[in-house]
N, C-alpha and C positions, 0 to 999 in steps of 0.2 A: 726536696727542699729541706734545709736544716731547720730545726726548731727555732733557732735564733732569728732566722729570716722570717718565719711565721710570726714570731713575737713582734718584730719591728713593724710589721704591717699593721698590727693593732695597737701599737704602743700608745698613741695619743687617744685612741678611741675608748678604751676600756677604763682608763683611770678616772676620767671625769664624766664620761657619757655626755659630753657637751658639744660634740661636733654637730654640724648641720645635718639634720636627719631628712631623709627622703624616702617616700614609699618605694619599695623595690619592685613591686608588681601589683597587679590587681588582686592577686591571691594572698599576698603577705603584707600586712599593714603595720606600720609603726604603732607601737603600743598594744598590739594585739596580745591577748592573754591566752596562754595554754596552761590552765590551772595555776601552778605556782611559778611559771616561767613567763617572761614578757619579751616581746620582739623589739629590737632596736636596729635601725638601719643607718648607714652612713655613706656619704658620697666620697669616693676616693679622690685624691688630688689630681689624678690623671684624667684629662679630658676624654669624654666618651666611655670611660670605664663604668661598668654597671655598679649600682649600689650594692654594698655588702650588708647582709643582715645576719644577726645572731640572736640567740636567746640568752637571757640573763636572769639571775636571781640575786636579790640583795638580802643579806642577813643583818638584822639590826639588833642592837642592845635594847631590850624591852623598855627599861626605865628611861633612857636618854634618847632613844630612837636614832642613835649614832650608828652609822654603817660600820660593821666589823668585818664583813666579807662581801665582795662582789664576785660572782662566778659567771663568766660569759663563755658561751660555747658557739662555735660557728665553723665555717669552712674557709680556710685561708690559702692564699697563694694561687698560682696558676693551676696547681694540681688539686686545689680545693681539699686540702688536708684538714680533717676534723681536729680541732684543738680547743683547749680550755685555757682561758686567762683568768688568774685568780689575783684579786687585789685586796690587800689588808691594810689597816691603818699603820702609821708610823709607831714605833715603840715595840715591835715584835723582836724576838731574839733571832737575828738573821742567820747564824750558823745552823740552826735547826731546820730552817726552811719550812715548807708546808708538806703535809701528807694528805693525799686524797685516798679515801677508803671507800670502796664500793663492794657490797656483798659478793662473795664467790670469786673475787679477783685479788691478786696480791696487791697490797697497798702501794701507791705510787708516790715517790718523793718528788716534790716540786721545788726547784731551786728558786729562791727569791733573786731575781735578776737585776732589779733596779728599785730605788726609792726616790720619790719626788715629793714635793711638799704635800700632796694630797694622799700619799700612801705608797706602799711597796707592792710590787707585783712579780709574778712568775707565770710561766706558760708550760703546758704539757700537751704533747701530741696525743690524740686519742686513737689507739689501735682498735681493731675489730673486736677483740676480746673485751676491752674496757667499754666500748660503745654498746656492745650487747648486754653487758651487766648493767649499764645505766638504763637501758631500755626496759630490762626485766625487773629491775629493783624498784623499791618504793622510797628508799632513802639512801643517802651517802653521807660522808662526813669529811670535813676538812679539819685537820689538827695543826695547831701552831703553838708556839711558846711565847709568852709575854716577856717583857724585859727582865722580870724577876725569875724567869725560867720556869714558870708555872704552865703546865699543859692546859690548853683550851681546846675543847672539842666543839666544832660548829656543825650542827645538822643541816643537811641539804635535802630538801624534798625533791623527789624525782617524779612527783605527780605532774603530769603534763609534758614531761621531757620527751617522750616518744613522739607525740604529735607535733610538738614545737620543733624538734630537730628535723623531723620529716618535712615540715613546711620550709625550714631554712634550706634544707638539701634540695628541695624541689624548685626553689626560686630561680 
């Protein structure tokens, strides 16, 4: 499945995290915490389709508590392709896109695919090498440029990622 197709599956879900949530199973619960990652589940529009769950992490500006990055990771599509959706506020320098950096792996450029009133987002498929690095690492980084073309590095904690992703995968 093409990445764009994966992205469309989650398009409404990740931007606002405001869809109706439903527990996916007795094992994985809405709002469950895996250290720095939290579970969120949503019910697809298709009748009878199982709930999809993902883990996410919000990065906030300390002073204002404004969200500057939402990173959500889950399994998308019929093939359950691991993918990350990154949402950033309006006002980023779009041509630069985003860069996901995980230790021991070549940085991955994430194209910002769309902007809506609540923010801009892009998606990236997570191959085995990147998933392995996320599991083994303790931190990652997302880099963006603001409207003035200043680089902003946003730290992502990987504490709890391995257990959280395993729970999503097992659902």
